C-alpha positions, 0 to 999 in steps of 0.5 A, spaced: 033 608 066 038 614 067 036 621 067 040 625 061 041 632 061 045 636 055 050 641 057 050 647 053 055 653 055 051 659 054 047 658 048 053 654 044 052 647 042 051 641 046 058 639 050 055 632 051 051 628 056 051 627 063 047 621 065 045 620 073 043 613 075 037 613 079 042 609 084 045 616 085 039 620 086 037 615 092 044 615 095 043 623 095 036 623 098 038 618 103 044 621 106 040 628 106 034 625 110 038 621 115 042 627 117 035 631 119 034 632 126 030 627 130 030 622 124 032 615 128 034 611 122 032 609 114 027 603 114 030 598 109 027 592 107 028 585 110 033 583 105 037 590 105 037 589 113 040 582 112 045 584 107 048 590 111 049 586 117 053 580 114 057 585 109 058 590 114 057 595 109 052 601 110 047 602 104 045 609 103 040 608 099 036 604 104 029 606 105 029 610 099 025 609 092 026 613 086 022 613 080 024 617 074 018 618 069 017 623 064 014 628 068 020 628 073 023 625 079 018 621 084 022 619 091 019 615 096 022 615 103 021 610 109 024 612 116 023 612 123 023 618 128 025 619 135 020 619 140 017 626 142 019 629 135 014 633 132 012 628 126 009 633 121 015 638 122 020 632 121 017 630 115 017 637 112 025 638 114 026 631 110 022 634 104 026 640 104 033 637 105 032 632 100 029 637 094 035 642 096 040 637 096 038 633 090 038 640 086 044 643 089 048 636 087 044 635 080 041 641 078 035 637 077 028 638 080 024 633 084 017 633 082 014 629 089 018 627 095 013 622 099 015 621 107 013 615 110 014 615 118 014 607 119 017 607 126 018 611 132 025 609 136 025 610 143 031 612 147 035 606 151 034 608 158 040 606 163 037 600 168 040 600 175 041 594 178 042 592 186 049 591 184 050 598 182 049 600 190 
């Protein structure tokens, strides 16, 4: 199911239709969420992770579920944050960025954006060995 929108030029007859596939909305949402400060990575399923490792291609919809309903667009985001981040603030920033980016790029309003924090990424620390001295 694609989202369809009539184009009208200032109350004239329709010019045609624009169809936006849910996959496109998913890519927009995934990119917007991954650009937020303190988001470590988007969490994909096992199959997505394996496909990405073997093909080398980045899946920008990883960790994003889009559902188009009669009432509007519902988005579920699954991501991990960096240790020390204020999780409610990061989640709010993700919701704001995704809503604004989708609206700016498509003109569509999102009904609901649910953010699921499914992990915490710890920064790697350097280990010293006796050989370093």
